[in-house]
N, C-alpha and C positions, 0 to 999 in steps of 0.2 A: 362651702364654708365648714370649717372643722370646729369641734368643741374641745376644750382643754382636757376633759375627763375621758375622752374616747380612747379605747385601747389602740395602740399603734401610733398615736399622735406624739409628737415631740413634747415632753413634759414642760420644757422651758417656754415654748412658743404656742403650743396647742395646734401646730400645723402638722400636715402629713410628713412622714419621713420619706427620704428618697426611695427607699425600698417599697414603701406603701404606694407611692405614686407610680412606680414601675409596675407593681402588681395590678393596680387599677387600670393602667394603660394596656397591659397584657390582657386583662379580663375584657376590656372594651374591644380589643382587636379580635379576640376569640369569638365574642358575641357577634361582631360584625361578620366574621367569616361564616359562622353558623347561620345567621340570617340570610346572607347571600346564597349559601348553599341551599337552604330551604326554598328561597325564592326561585332559584334556577331549577330546582327539582319540580316545583309546582308548575313553572312555565313549560318545562319539558313534558309533563303529563298533559297539560292543556294542548300543547302542539300535537302530541300523539293522538289525543282524542279528536282534534280537528282533522288530522290526516285520516283517522279511522272513519270519519263521516264522508270522506271523499275517496271512495274505493277505486275510482278510475285513475288515481295518481300512480305513476310508476314509482319504483323505490327511490330513484334519483330525485324525482320531483318532490316526493314526500320528505326526503332529507333536506332538500333546498328550502321547502316551505317551513320545516321545523327550524332550520337555522335562522331564516329571516324572522320567524315569529319570536324565537329566543332573543335575537338582537333587539327587536323592537320592544319587547316586553321588558327586558333588562334595562334598556335605555330609558323607558318611561319610569321604571322603578327608581333608577338613578336620579332622574330629574325630580321626582316626587320627594325623595330623601334629601336631595340638595336644597329644594325649596323649604322643606321642614327645618333643616339645619340652619339655613339663612334666617328664617323667621325666628328660630330659637335664639340665634345670636343677636338679632335686633331687639327681641324682647328682653334678653339679659341686659343689654345696654340701657334700655328704657327703665327696667327695674332697678338697676344699680344707680342710675341718675336720680330716680325718685327716692330711693333709700338714702342716698347722700343728702338730698334736699330735706327729707323728713328728719334725718339725724341732726342736720344743722339747725333746723327749727327747734327741735327738742333741746339741743344744747343751749340755744339762745334763751328759751323759756326757763330752763333750769338756772342759767346765769342770772336772768332777771329776778327769778324768785329768790335766789341766794342774796342778791343785792338788796332786795326789798326786806328780806329777813334780817340782814345785817343792819340796814337802816333803822328798822323797828327796834332791834335789840340795842343799838347805839342810843336811839332816842329814849328808850325805856331806862337804860342805865343812866343817861344824863339827867332825866327827870328824877330818878331815885336819888342820885347824888345831890342834886340841887334841893330836893325836898328834905333830905337828911340834915342839911346844914342849918 
């Protein structure tokens, strides 16, 4: 959600400009690339450490083990990230529904208070006019 006074927001609507949305998408993509690279590097180090503890492996076996370890580790990471993204999407839907519900309730309460205030004001004016006669 954006705020109208935020720099880069469209002054008329308070929403992000297309250029700002593009920049945000690019930043997210770069961040994802860097996180993936760091995860792959960490998995590579772990695979090499595992192969180092198994000195009887031939070079081909060590490469094969490293490849399988990387595939499995990155697959697990992908699954964990997907589960997190799915959960975030569900939570967002739940929060948006709850926000809409609360906003509607608040609007109804304000409308009720405005009606009550109008009724009291009308009654007071009517009593004042009748008393003045």
